[in-house]
OpenMM code with the backbone's topology and positions (N, CA, C; nanometers):
from openmm import Vec3, app, unit

residues = "MET ILE PRO ASP ALA ILE HIS SER ILE VAL ARG ASN SER GLU THR SER PRO GLU ASP GLN SER VAL PHE PHE TRP VAL GLU TRP ASN GLU ASP ASP ASP GLN ILE PRO GLY MET CYS GLU ALA ILE LEU LYS THR GLY GLN LEU ALA ALA ASP TRP ASP ASP ASP THR MET VAL ILE VAL TRP ARG GLY THR ARG PHE PRO VAL ALA LEU THR LYS SER LEU PRO ALA THR LEU ALA ALA SER PRO ILE THR ALA ALA ILE ASP ALA VAL LEU PRO LEU SER ILE SER ASP ALA LEU LEU TRP PRO SER ARG GLY ASP ARG HIS ILE THR LEU LEU ALA LEU ASN ARG ALA LEU HIS PRO ASP TYR GLU ILE ARG HIS VAL ARG ALA SER ASP LYS ASP GLU LEU ALA PHE ALA PRO LEU ALA ALA SER ASP TRP THR ALA LEU GLU GLN GLN TYR GLY PRO VAL ALA VAL GLU ALA ALA PHE ALA ARG LEU GLN ASP TYR PRO ASN LEU PHE THR GLY SER LYS GLN GLY VAL ALA LEU GLY".split()
positions = [
    Vec3(-0.5475, -0.4625, 2.1293),
    Vec3(-0.5634, -0.6267, 2.1285),
    Vec3(-0.4925, -0.6310, 1.9613),
    Vec3(-0.4406, -0.7760, 1.9916),
    Vec3(-0.3758, -0.7724, 1.8322),
    Vec3(-0.4048, -0.9164, 1.7634),
    Vec3(-0.4249, -0.9130, 1.6224),
    Vec3(-0.5215, -1.0307, 1.6129),
    Vec3(-0.4870, -1.1160, 1.5951),
    Vec3(-0.5237, -1.2371, 1.6178),
    Vec3(-0.4846, -1.3764, 1.6213),
    Vec3(-0.4358, -1.4338, 1.4964),
    Vec3(-0.4591, -1.3480, 1.3703),
    Vec3(-0.4146, -1.3619, 1.2264),
    Vec3(-0.2194, -1.3626, 1.2134),
    Vec3(-0.2520, -1.1898, 1.3053),
    Vec3(-0.0977, -1.1670, 1.2878),
    Vec3(-0.0162, -1.2583, 1.3479),
    Vec3(-0.0825, -1.2891, 1.4622),
    Vec3(0.0495, -1.3737, 1.5622),
    Vec3(0.0580, -1.5233, 1.4168),
    Vec3(0.0129, -1.5889, 1.4146),
    Vec3(-0.0144, -1.6830, 1.3080),
    Vec3(0.0874, -1.6697, 1.2118),
    Vec3(0.0901, -1.5836, 1.1664),
    Vec3(0.2165, -1.5550, 1.0452),
    Vec3(0.3688, -1.5201, 1.0996),
    Vec3(0.3144, -1.4452, 1.2245),
    Vec3(0.4547, -1.4385, 1.2782),
    Vec3(0.5180, -1.5747, 1.3209),
    Vec3(0.4043, -1.6623, 1.3474),
    Vec3(0.4718, -1.8099, 1.4380),
    Vec3(0.5626, -1.9076, 1.2735),
    Vec3(0.4821, -1.8902, 1.1614),
    Vec3(0.5407, -1.9062, 1.0826),
    Vec3(0.4385, -1.7941, 0.9353),
    Vec3(0.6353, -1.8119, 0.8820),
    Vec3(0.6251, -1.6873, 0.7957),
    Vec3(0.5812, -1.7060, 0.6777),
    Vec3(0.5266, -1.8575, 0.6770),
    Vec3(0.4802, -1.9004, 0.5563),
    Vec3(0.3350, -1.9159, 0.4817),
    Vec3(0.3185, -1.8409, 0.5899),
    Vec3(0.1003, -1.8528, 0.6079),
    Vec3(0.0687, -1.7407, 0.5274),
    Vec3(-0.0123, -1.7762, 0.4084),
    Vec3(-0.0896, -1.6747, 0.3537),
    Vec3(-0.1604, -1.5687, 0.4361),
    Vec3(-0.1754, -1.4951, 0.4099),
    Vec3(-0.2655, -1.4065, 0.4767),
    Vec3(-0.4241, -1.3872, 0.4338),
    Vec3(-0.4818, -1.3878, 0.5129),
    Vec3(-0.6818, -1.3888, 0.4745),
    Vec3(-0.7585, -1.3681, 0.4619),
    Vec3(-0.7442, -1.3391, 0.6191),
    Vec3(-0.8502, -1.2272, 0.6880),
    Vec3(-0.9171, -1.1016, 0.7055),
    Vec3(-0.9855, -1.0556, 0.5749),
    Vec3(-1.0285, -0.9068, 0.5268),
    Vec3(-1.0361, -0.8193, 0.6369),
    Vec3(-1.0727, -0.9040, 0.7698),
    Vec3(-1.0607, -0.7660, 0.8705),
    Vec3(-0.9073, -0.7666, 0.9222),
    Vec3(-0.8504, -0.7858, 0.8960),
    Vec3(-0.6806, -0.7043, 0.9492),
    Vec3(-0.6133, -0.7157, 0.8307),
    Vec3(-0.5470, -0.7485, 0.7320),
    Vec3(-0.4988, -0.6870, 0.5841),
    Vec3(-0.5906, -0.6445, 0.4860),
    Vec3(-0.4453, -0.5819, 0.4153),
    Vec3(-0.5707, -0.5196, 0.3009),
    Vec3(-0.5146, -0.5358, 0.1930),
    Vec3(-0.5045, -0.5963, 0.0707),
    Vec3(-0.4152, -0.5684, -0.0724),
    Vec3(-0.4285, -0.5468, -0.1416),
    Vec3(-0.2730, -0.4904, -0.2303),
    Vec3(-0.3046, -0.4095, -0.3690),
    Vec3(-0.2166, -0.4422, -0.4450),
    Vec3(-0.2878, -0.4668, -0.5834),
    Vec3(-0.2153, -0.4674, -0.6372),
    Vec3(-0.1721, -0.3401, -0.7599),
    Vec3(-0.0751, -0.4013, -0.8375),
    Vec3(0.0128, -0.2843, -0.9104),
    Vec3(-0.1040, -0.1917, -0.9807),
    Vec3(-0.1620, -0.1680, -1.0308),
    Vec3(-0.2791, -0.1125, -1.0940),
    Vec3(-0.3936, -0.0732, -1.0100),
    Vec3(-0.3676, -0.0588, -0.8722),
    Vec3(-0.4437, -0.0270, -0.7610),
    Vec3(-0.4699, 0.0866, -0.7927),
    Vec3(-0.5749, 0.1858, -0.8108),
    Vec3(-0.5782, 0.3644, -0.7911),
    Vec3(-0.5498, 0.3802, -0.6461),
    Vec3(-0.4356, 0.4285, -0.6599),
    Vec3(-0.3541, 0.5259, -0.5042),
    Vec3(-0.4481, 0.6303, -0.4935),
    Vec3(-0.5792, 0.6341, -0.5010),
    Vec3(-0.6809, 0.7308, -0.4434),
    Vec3(-0.7311, 0.5640, -0.3582),
    Vec3(-0.7420, 0.4814, -0.3561),
    Vec3(-0.8206, 0.3510, -0.2848),
    Vec3(-0.7855, 0.2987, -0.1232),
    Vec3(-0.6388, 0.3176, -0.1412),
    Vec3(-0.4894, 0.2632, -0.0812),
    Vec3(-0.5443, 0.2902, 0.0922),
    Vec3(-0.5169, 0.4147, 0.1057),
    Vec3(-0.5531, 0.4938, 0.2505),
    Vec3(-0.7273, 0.4114, 0.3038),
    Vec3(-0.8649, 0.4351, 0.2337),
    Vec3(-0.9342, 0.3294, 0.2495),
    Vec3(-0.9413, 0.2333, 0.2910),
    Vec3(-0.8972, 0.1516, 0.1973),
    Vec3(-0.8541, 0.0079, 0.2183),
    Vec3(-0.7951, -0.0077, 0.3849),
    Vec3(-0.6291, 0.0778, 0.3838),
    Vec3(-0.6188, 0.0530, 0.5589),
    Vec3(-0.6935, 0.1360, 0.6253),
    Vec3(-0.7675, 0.2180, 0.6356),
    Vec3(-0.8950, 0.2682, 0.7078),
    Vec3(-0.9910, 0.1486, 0.7862),
    Vec3(-0.9832, 0.0879, 0.6558),
    Vec3(-1.0862, -0.0247, 0.7020),
    Vec3(-1.0800, -0.0981, 0.7944),
    Vec3(-0.9401, -0.1265, 0.7988),
    Vec3(-0.8724, -0.2371, 0.9133),
    Vec3(-0.8437, -0.1120, 1.0042),
    Vec3(-0.8472, -0.0021, 1.0374),
    Vec3(-0.7931, 0.0246, 1.1197),
    Vec3(-0.9188, 0.1170, 1.2212),
    Vec3(-1.0529, 0.1834, 1.1654),
    Vec3(-1.1745, 0.2297, 1.1509),
    Vec3(-1.1664, 0.3151, 1.2476),
    Vec3(-1.0736, 0.4201, 1.2064),
    Vec3(-1.0467, 0.4816, 1.3232),
    Vec3(-1.1588, 0.6333, 1.2690),
    Vec3(-1.2117, 0.6620, 1.1847),
    Vec3(-1.3046, 0.7532, 1.0982),
    Vec3(-1.2419, 0.8760, 1.1102),
    Vec3(-1.0554, 0.8980, 1.0700),
    Vec3(-1.0054, 1.0024, 1.0420),
    Vec3(-0.9139, 0.9304, 0.9341),
    Vec3(-0.9096, 0.8581, 0.8486),
    Vec3(-0.7960, 0.8401, 0.7373),
    Vec3(-0.8797, 0.8267, 0.5976),
    Vec3(-0.8620, 0.8985, 0.4798),
    Vec3(-0.9143, 0.9751, 0.4002),
    Vec3(-0.8257, 0.9172, 0.2830),
    Vec3(-0.8208, 0.9625, 0.1488),
    Vec3(-0.8407, 1.0494, 0.0628),
    Vec3(-0.8660, 1.1355, -0.0334),
    Vec3(-0.7759, 1.2718, -0.0942),
    Vec3(-0.8998, 1.3400, -0.1384),
    Vec3(-0.7676, 1.4101, -0.2646),
    Vec3(-0.8156, 1.4956, -0.3546),
    Vec3(-0.7496, 1.5474, -0.3987),
    Vec3(-0.7460, 1.6445, -0.4240),
    Vec3(-0.6132, 1.7403, -0.4120),
    Vec3(-0.5954, 1.8906, -0.4699),
    Vec3(-0.5542, 1.8990, -0.6040),
    Vec3(-0.6732, 1.9561, -0.6546),
    Vec3(-0.6159, 1.9467, -0.8359),
    Vec3(-0.6050, 1.8044, -0.9001),
    Vec3(-0.4882, 1.8241, -0.9392),
    Vec3(-0.4230, 1.6564, -0.9487),
    Vec3(-0.3033, 1.6097, -0.8750),
    Vec3(-0.3141, 1.6736, -0.7635),
    Vec3(-0.2434, 1.5494, -0.6832),
    Vec3(-0.2955, 1.5187, -0.5670),
    Vec3(-0.2589, 1.3707, -0.6279),
    Vec3(-0.3504, 1.2792, -0.4367),
    Vec3(-0.2837, 1.3136, -0.3284),
    Vec3(-0.3838, 1.3422, -0.1907),
    Vec3(-0.3429, 1.4021, -0.0998),
    Vec3(-0.4075, 1.3147, 0.0274),
    Vec3(-0.3736, 1.2457, 0.1325),
    Vec3(-0.3687, 1.1540, 0.2241),
    Vec3(-0.4075, 1.2338, 0.3206),
    Vec3(-0.5632, 1.2475, 0.3788),
    Vec3(-0.6020, 1.2947, 0.5172),
    Vec3(-0.6042, 1.2205, 0.6044),
    Vec3(-0.5222, 1.2622, 0.7453),
    Vec3(-0.4766, 1.2199, 0.8619),
    Vec3(-0.5320, 1.2975, 0.9843),
    Vec3(-0.6475, 1.2338, 1.0415),
    Vec3(-0.7173, 1.3099, 1.1530),
    Vec3(-0.6924, 1.5073, 1.1198),
    Vec3(-0.7196, 1.5267, 1.0101),
    Vec3(-0.7503, 1.6560, 0.9769),
    Vec3(-0.6073, 1.7545, 0.8801),
    Vec3(-0.5267, 1.6842, 0.8673),
    Vec3(-0.3994, 1.7245, 0.7893),
    Vec3(-0.3426, 1.6356, 0.6937),
    Vec3(-0.3587, 1.7206, 0.5943),
    Vec3(-0.2889, 1.6843, 0.4558),
    Vec3(-0.1850, 1.6622, 0.4174),
    Vec3(-0.1471, 1.5362, 0.3620),
    Vec3(-0.0549, 1.5048, 0.3446),
    Vec3(0.0141, 1.5140, 0.2054),
    Vec3(0.0207, 1.5304, 0.1362),
    Vec3(0.0216, 1.5115, -0.0679),
    Vec3(0.1463, 1.4290, -0.0672),
    Vec3(0.0903, 1.3441, -0.1390),
    Vec3(0.1755, 1.2472, -0.2501),
    Vec3(0.2249, 1.2340, -0.3270),
    Vec3(0.3522, 1.2270, -0.3598),
    Vec3(0.4309, 1.2347, -0.5216),
    Vec3(0.4046, 1.1548, -0.6139),
    Vec3(0.2980, 1.1415, -0.6118),
    Vec3(0.3018, 1.0076, -0.7564),
    Vec3(0.3613, 1.1051, -0.8636),
    Vec3(0.4315, 1.0318, -0.9700),
    Vec3(0.4316, 1.0424, -1.0722),
    Vec3(0.3286, 1.0576, -1.1980),
    Vec3(0.3991, 1.1296, -1.2567),
    Vec3(0.2953, 1.2548, -1.3611),
    Vec3(0.3636, 1.1769, -1.4783),
    Vec3(0.2927, 1.1126, -1.5839),
    Vec3(0.3748, 1.0426, -1.7213),
    Vec3(0.2576, 1.0915, -1.8410),
    Vec3(0.2714, 1.1167, -1.9416),
    Vec3(0.1903, 1.0750, -2.0748),
    Vec3(0.1328, 0.9823, -2.1006),
    Vec3(0.2059, 0.8412, -2.0425),
    Vec3(0.0950, 0.6819, -2.0782),
    Vec3(0.0086, 0.7764, -1.9600),
    Vec3(0.0012, 0.7276, -1.8096),
    Vec3(-0.0636, 0.7703, -1.7396),
    Vec3(-0.2093, 0.8653, -1.7983),
    Vec3(-0.1626, 0.9288, -1.8447),
    Vec3(-0.2496, 1.0309, -1.8500),
    Vec3(-0.3359, 0.9595, -1.9941),
    Vec3(-0.2524, 0.9434, -2.0679),
    Vec3(-0.3397, 0.8696, -2.2002),
    Vec3(-0.4455, 0.7888, -2.1431),
    Vec3(-0.3825, 0.6517, -2.0343),
    Vec3(-0.4610, 0.5572, -1.9593),
    Vec3(-0.6156, 0.5993, -1.9219),
    Vec3(-0.5981, 0.7371, -1.8449),
    Vec3(-0.7236, 0.7826, -1.7793),
    Vec3(-0.7778, 0.8431, -1.8921),
    Vec3(-0.7549, 0.8710, -2.0437),
    Vec3(-0.8479, 0.9280, -2.0910),
    Vec3(-1.0083, 0.8434, -2.2399),
    Vec3(-1.0996, 0.8789, -2.2013),
    Vec3(-1.2229, 0.8338, -2.2601),
    Vec3(-1.1819, 0.8350, -2.4071),
    Vec3(-1.1328, 0.7709, -2.4622),
    Vec3(-1.0621, 0.7073, -2.6005),
    Vec3(-1.0459, 0.6587, -2.5566),
    Vec3(-0.8992, 0.6101, -2.5083),
    Vec3(-0.8813, 0.4874, -2.4313),
    Vec3(-0.9571, 0.3743, -2.3806),
    Vec3(-1.0530, 0.3790, -2.2757),
    Vec3(-1.1258, 0.3511, -2.2251),
    Vec3(-1.2416, 0.2768, -2.3666),
    Vec3(-1.3070, 0.3928, -2.4763),
    Vec3(-1.3963, 0.3124, -2.5288),
    Vec3(-1.2820, 0.1948, -2.6705),
    Vec3(-1.1625, 0.2474, -2.6951),
    Vec3(-1.0701, 0.1276, -2.7192),
    Vec3(-1.0779, 0.0186, -2.7370),
    Vec3(-1.0122, 0.0517, -2.5039),
    Vec3(-1.0376, -0.1064, -2.4402),
    Vec3(-1.2014, -0.1510, -2.4137),
    Vec3(-1.2779, -0.0981, -2.4827),
    Vec3(-1.3942, -0.1532, -2.4529),
    Vec3(-1.4291, -0.2815, -2.5754),
    Vec3(-1.3727, -0.2766, -2.7062),
    Vec3(-1.3279, -0.3306, -2.7586),
    Vec3(-1.2295, -0.4538, -2.8346),
    Vec3(-1.1415, -0.4310, -2.7958),
    Vec3(-1.0127, -0.4845, -2.8107),
    Vec3(-1.0454, -0.5502, -2.6740),
    Vec3(-0.9206, -0.7053, -2.6933),
    Vec3(-0.9834, -0.8161, -2.5519),
    Vec3(-0.8169, -0.7988, -2.4700),
    Vec3(-0.7134, -0.7162, -2.5311),
    Vec3(-0.6451, -0.6806, -2.4275),
    Vec3(-0.6479, -0.5571, -2.4095),
    Vec3(-0.6076, -0.5096, -2.2997),
    Vec3(-0.6567, -0.3495, -2.2138),
    Vec3(-0.5237, -0.2578, -2.2725),
    Vec3(-0.5608, -0.1515, -2.3125),
    Vec3(-0.4312, -0.0875, -2.3719),
    Vec3(-0.4197, -0.0248, -2.2729),
    Vec3(-0.5491, -0.0004, -2.1534),
    Vec3(-0.4937, 0.1320, -2.0433),
    Vec3(-0.3771, 0.0230, -1.9577),
    Vec3(-0.3350, -0.0972, -1.8907),
    Vec3(-0.2970, -0.1697, -1.7999),
    Vec3(-0.1810, -0.1289, -1.9212),
    Vec3(-0.1187, -0.1039, -2.0141),
    Vec3(-0.0372, -0.1232, -2.0740),
    Vec3(0.0481, -0.0102, -2.0679),
    Vec3(-0.0610, 0.1249, -2.0432),
    Vec3(-0.0456, 0.2404, -2.0885),
    Vec3(0.0190, 0.2781, -1.9081),
    Vec3(-0.0692, 0.2019, -1.8183),
    Vec3(-0.0270, 0.2049, -1.6623),
    Vec3(0.0735, 0.1388, -1.6585),
    Vec3(0.1140, 0.0016, -1.6836),
    Vec3(0.2539, -0.0525, -1.6263),
    Vec3(0.3137, 0.0817, -1.5915),
    Vec3(0.3936, 0.1325, -1.6346),
    Vec3(0.5276, 0.2240, -1.5793),
    Vec3(0.5147, 0.2942, -1.4891),
    Vec3(0.3481, 0.3551, -1.4737),
    Vec3(0.3573, 0.3817, -1.2607),
    Vec3(0.2972, 0.2980, -1.1955),
    Vec3(0.3342, 0.1225, -1.2102),
    Vec3(0.2788, 0.0756, -1.0811),
    Vec3(0.3730, 0.0983, -0.9682),
    Vec3(0.4971, 0.1942, -0.9771),
    Vec3(0.5526, 0.1848, -0.8611),
    Vec3(0.4924, 0.3351, -0.7670),
    Vec3(0.3716, 0.3104, -0.8078),
    Vec3(0.3437, 0.4101, -0.7604),
    Vec3(0.2761, 0.4398, -0.6113),
    Vec3(0.2077, 0.2584, -0.6253),
    Vec3(0.1249, 0.2373, -0.4927),
    Vec3(0.2329, 0.2510, -0.3970),
    Vec3(0.3926, 0.1678, -0.4056),
    Vec3(0.4701, 0.2068, -0.3240),
    Vec3(0.4598, 0.3412, -0.2548),
    Vec3(0.5085, 0.4274, -0.3765),
    Vec3(0.4875, 0.5768, -0.3017),
    Vec3(0.3493, 0.6542, -0.2076),
    Vec3(0.3011, 0.5718, -0.2714),
    Vec3(0.1500, 0.5605, -0.1711),
    Vec3(0.1721, 0.5211, -0.0355),
    Vec3(0.2181, 0.4017, -0.0099),
    Vec3(0.2397, 0.3079, 0.1109),
    Vec3(0.2892, 0.4207, 0.1761),
    Vec3(0.4034, 0.3972, 0.0924),
    Vec3(0.4841, 0.4890, 0.1775),
    Vec3(0.4630, 0.6407, 0.2797),
    Vec3(0.3609, 0.7273, 0.1708),
    Vec3(0.3073, 0.8458, 0.2211),
    Vec3(0.2453, 0.7990, 0.3778),
    Vec3(0.1903, 0.7137, 0.3437),
    Vec3(0.0669, 0.6715, 0.3652),
    Vec3(0.1265, 0.6731, 0.5247),
    Vec3(0.2128, 0.5459, 0.5609),
    Vec3(0.3202, 0.5073, 0.6162),
    Vec3(0.3290, 0.6255, 0.6937),
    Vec3(0.4080, 0.7308, 0.6864),
    Vec3(0.4662, 0.8074, 0.7249),
    Vec3(0.3229, 0.9893, 0.7840),
    Vec3(0.1845, 0.9219, 0.7128),
    Vec3(0.1300, 1.0210, 0.7710),
    Vec3(0.0886, 0.9499, 0.9060),
    Vec3(0.1057, 0.8022, 0.9054),
    Vec3(0.0277, 0.7373, 1.0526),
    Vec3(0.1020, 0.7727, 1.1341),
    Vec3(0.2740, 0.7598, 1.1213),
    Vec3(0.3484, 0.7526, 1.1875),
    Vec3(0.3092, 0.9438, 1.3031),
    Vec3(0.3260, 0.9104, 1.4382),
    Vec3(0.4097, 0.7530, 1.5362),
    Vec3(0.2873, 0.6239, 1.5407),
    Vec3(0.1712, 0.7052, 1.4941),
    Vec3(0.0441, 0.6048, 1.5396),
    Vec3(0.0744, 0.4417, 1.5445),
    Vec3(0.0580, 0.4466, 1.3981),
    Vec3(0.0277, 0.3355, 1.3488),
    Vec3(0.1679, 0.3044, 1.2625),
    Vec3(0.1733, 0.2025, 1.2126),
    Vec3(0.2545, 0.1404, 1.1380),
    Vec3(0.1950, 0.0721, 1.0293),
    Vec3(0.2049, 0.0780, 0.8969),
    Vec3(0.1758, -0.0708, 0.7840),
    Vec3(0.3272, -0.0978, 0.7568),
    Vec3(0.2672, -0.2779, 0.7659),
    Vec3(0.3795, -0.3666, 0.7106),
    Vec3(0.3195, -0.4255, 0.5738),
    Vec3(0.4409, -0.4857, 0.5092),
    Vec3(0.4358, -0.5613, 0.4081),
    Vec3(0.4362, -0.7176, 0.4936),
    Vec3(0.3058, -0.7981, 0.4538),
    Vec3(0.3404, -0.9492, 0.4697),
    Vec3(0.3986, -1.0323, 0.3645),
    Vec3(0.4995, -1.0591, 0.3953),
    Vec3(0.6660, -1.1196, 0.3480),
    Vec3(0.5812, -1.2526, 0.2081),
    Vec3(0.4892, -1.3238, 0.2919),
    Vec3(0.3864, -1.4372, 0.2424),
    Vec3(0.2928, -1.3991, 0.1537),
    Vec3(0.3132, -1.2665, 0.1291),
    Vec3(0.1931, -1.2413, -0.0178),
    Vec3(0.1966, -1.2934, -0.1278),
    Vec3(0.0900, -1.3001, -0.2174),
    Vec3(0.1207, -1.3055, -0.3729),
    Vec3(0.2478, -1.2311, -0.3640),
    Vec3(0.3341, -1.2468, -0.4981),
    Vec3(0.3199, -1.0852, -0.5286),
    Vec3(0.2627, -1.0035, -0.6409),
    Vec3(0.1483, -1.0855, -0.6907),
    Vec3(0.1163, -0.9874, -0.7892),
    Vec3(-0.0101, -0.9316, -0.6914),
    Vec3(-0.0758, -0.9760, -0.6194),
    Vec3(-0.1673, -0.8737, -0.4907),
    Vec3(-0.1018, -0.9148, -0.3936),
    Vec3(-0.0238, -0.7754, -0.3043),
    Vec3(0.1096, -0.7674, -0.2206),
    Vec3(-0.0476, -0.7373, -0.0789),
    Vec3(-0.0512, -0.8148, 0.0634),
    Vec3(-0.0862, -0.7654, 0.1350),
    Vec3(0.0136, -0.6774, 0.2412),
    Vec3(-0.0249, -0.5778, 0.3093),
    Vec3(-0.0641, -0.5126, 0.4271),
    Vec3(-0.0690, -0.5496, 0.5622),
    Vec3(-0.0226, -0.5312, 0.6572),
    Vec3(-0.0798, -0.5523, 0.7584),
    Vec3(-0.0552, -0.4118, 0.8650),
    Vec3(-0.1762, -0.2777, 0.8968),
    Vec3(-0.1726, -0.2210, 0.9895),
    Vec3(-0.1871, -0.2387, 1.0924),
    Vec3(-0.0953, -0.1363, 1.1663),
    Vec3(-0.1029, -0.2077, 1.3497),
    Vec3(-0.0979, -0.0787, 1.4204),
    Vec3(-0.0993, -0.0635, 1.5140),
    Vec3(-0.0921, 0.0340, 1.5983),
    Vec3(0.0302, 0.0500, 1.6310),
    Vec3(0.1662, 0.1425, 1.6756),
    Vec3(0.2853, 0.0829, 1.6443),
    Vec3(0.3673, 0.0374, 1.7906),
    Vec3(0.2640, 0.0482, 1.9052),
    Vec3(0.2632, -0.0176, 2.0118),
    Vec3(0.2598, -0.1965, 1.9797),
    Vec3(0.1280, -0.2356, 1.9455),
    Vec3(0.1715, -0.3817, 1.8752),
    Vec3(0.2636, -0.3944, 1.8031),
    Vec3(0.3194, -0.3425, 1.7141),
    Vec3(0.4313, -0.4183, 1.6705),
    Vec3(0.5726, -0.3984, 1.8199),
    Vec3(0.5834, -0.3089, 1.8651),
    Vec3(0.6631, -0.3118, 1.9932),
    Vec3(0.6483, -0.4376, 2.0578),
    Vec3(0.5438, -0.4718, 2.0892),
    Vec3(0.4636, -0.5941, 2.1506),
    Vec3(0.4993, -0.7206, 2.1153),
    Vec3(0.4829, -0.7031, 1.9682),
    Vec3(0.4864, -0.8484, 1.9256),
    Vec3(0.6166, -0.8776, 1.8882),
    Vec3(0.7117, -0.7592, 1.8608),
    Vec3(0.9080, -0.7913, 1.8223),
    Vec3(0.9285, -0.7995, 2.0245),
    Vec3(0.8634, -0.7210, 2.0999),
    Vec3(0.9199, -0.8098, 2.2347),
    Vec3(0.8882, -0.9504, 2.2804),
    Vec3(0.7636, -0.9713, 2.2038),
    Vec3(0.7007, -1.1546, 2.2532),
    Vec3(0.8069, -1.2333, 2.1659),
    Vec3(0.8471, -1.1741, 2.0610),
    Vec3(0.8747, -1.3358, 1.9361),
    Vec3(0.9711, -1.2261, 1.8898),
    Vec3(1.0404, -1.1381, 1.8890),
    Vec3(1.1548, -1.0756, 1.8756),
    Vec3(1.1660, -1.0930, 1.7601),
    Vec3(1.2477, -0.8948, 1.7258),
    Vec3(1.2080, -0.8494, 1.6086),
    Vec3(1.2799, -0.9493, 1.4899),
    Vec3(1.3577, -1.0302, 1.4924),
    Vec3(1.3435, -1.1008, 1.3563),
    Vec3(1.2860, -1.2045, 1.3029),
    Vec3(1.1843, -1.2576, 1.4135),
    Vec3(1.1520, -1.3767, 1.3797),
    Vec3(0.9737, -1.2076, 1.3122),
    Vec3(0.9275, -1.1361, 1.3850),
    Vec3(0.8639, -1.0102, 1.3134),
    Vec3(0.8744, -0.9891, 1.1707),
    Vec3(1.0298, -0.9379, 1.1620),
    Vec3(1.0988, -0.8771, 1.0609),
    Vec3(1.0627, -1.0235, 0.8943),
    Vec3(1.0799, -1.0587, 0.9863),
    Vec3(1.0546, -1.2276, 0.8736),
    Vec3(0.9485, -1.2160, 0.8058),
    Vec3(0.8384, -1.2005, 0.8912),
    Vec3(0.7085, -1.2506, 0.8303),
    Vec3(0.6281, -1.1519, 0.7467),
    Vec3(0.6445, -0.9683, 0.8632),
    Vec3(0.6174, -0.8885, 0.8420),
    Vec3(0.7280, -0.7648, 0.7762),
    Vec3(0.7590, -0.7257, 0.6849),
    Vec3(0.8996, -0.6039, 0.6343),
    Vec3(0.7995, -0.4910, 0.6475),
    Vec3(0.9299, -0.4225, 0.6858),
    Vec3(0.8730, -0.2301, 0.7265),
    Vec3(0.9037, -0.1912, 0.6188),
    Vec3(0.8332, -0.1262, 0.5082),
    Vec3(0.7910, -0.0663, 0.4213),
    Vec3(0.9546, 0.0726, 0.4558),
    Vec3(1.0428, 0.0866, 0.3072),
    Vec3(1.1687, 0.1237, 0.2730),
    Vec3(1.1710, 0.1842, 0.1639),
    Vec3(1.2129, 0.3495, 0.1476),
    Vec3(1.2397, 0.3500, 0.0476),
    Vec3(1.2498, 0.3293, -0.1084),
    Vec3(1.3493, 0.2131, -0.0506),
    Vec3(1.3530, 0.1031, -0.1502),
    Vec3(1.3660, -0.0414, -0.0615),
    Vec3(1.4218, -0.1455, -0.1524),
    Vec3(1.3611, -0.1490, -0.2771),
    Vec3(1.1856, -0.0655, -0.3600),
    Vec3(1.0882, -0.0696, -0.4411),
    Vec3(1.0142, -0.0143, -0.4832),
    Vec3(0.9291, -0.1912, -0.4548),
    Vec3(0.7917, -0.1931, -0.3917),
    Vec3(0.7841, -0.3672, -0.3513),
    Vec3(0.6984, -0.3978, -0.4734),
    Vec3(0.6956, -0.3031, -0.5886),
    Vec3(0.5490, -0.3581, -0.6940),
    Vec3(0.6885, -0.2922, -0.8365),
    Vec3(0.7872, -0.2812, -0.8074),
    Vec3(0.8873, -0.2779, -0.9436),
    Vec3(1.0210, -0.3551, -0.9131),
    Vec3(1.0556, -0.3840, -0.7982),
    Vec3(1.1554, -0.4303, -0.7632),
    Vec3(1.2775, -0.3539, -0.7830),
    Vec3(1.2697, -0.2111, -0.8067),
    Vec3(1.3731, -0.1058, -0.8477),
    Vec3(1.4737, -0.0719, -0.7064),
    Vec3(1.5425, -0.0780, -0.7826),
    Vec3(1.6559, -0.0417, -0.6092),
    Vec3(1.6678, 0.1449, -0.6087),
    Vec3(1.6364, 0.1814, -0.6893),
    Vec3(1.6499, 0.3383, -0.6478),
    Vec3(1.5584, 0.3459, -0.5588),
    Vec3(1.6176, 0.5292, -0.4959),
    Vec3(1.5201, 0.5333, -0.4055),
    Vec3(1.4122, 0.6263, -0.4819),
    Vec3(1.3098, 0.6017, -0.3575),
    Vec3(1.1436, 0.7298, -0.4002),
    Vec3(1.1577, 0.8071, -0.3752),
    Vec3(1.1466, 0.9605, -0.4548),
    Vec3(1.1542, 1.0950, -0.3769),
    Vec3(1.0065, 1.1285, -0.3431),
    Vec3(1.0029, 1.1495, -0.2646),
    Vec3(0.8875, 1.2061, -0.1857),
    Vec3(0.7931, 1.2978, -0.1926),
    Vec3(0.9205, 1.4049, -0.2309),
    Vec3(0.9305, 1.5324, -0.2780),
    Vec3(0.9620, 1.6080, -0.1508),
] * unit.nanometer
topology = app.Topology()
chain = topology.addChain("A")
for resn in residues:
    res = topology.addResidue(resn, chain)
    for name in ("N", "CA", "C"):
        topology.addAtom(name, app.Element.getBySymbol(name[0]), res)
């Protein structure tokens, strides 16, 4: 059954999502390994999680492991260091956030990888009306997205819920493609 909150947004694409049982939100500085868990909290399959193989994040869906090609950079490594955490504790502004800013595109990479892992059973779409600092996403069964398109038309559904594409990156605005390895 398609939640009423989804129907409401399709009928009025300007409506901002609020129902935490239907939508999950991702900020630019979210920990990538938390995103699959936020999606699982909506889907309630008991079969979706994130894990790590050494320093490679992996999405685990129904026992299959899908590696995520996150960017590796010196600033991101420094942001995770205990020295940076100690400096952040005494300064009014976070050095960690400044160091992590270049890696904000990883959230998009993680969402694309998650969508590919869930395919063909589920699809995550971006709620266009969501706040620019914290983007909202709606995971639904692929059959539910098809039913919505049959009920309202594909143009109306796309006006409210954007399919996740390699580009533009939702968190950086970059028009360059995303290499998923």
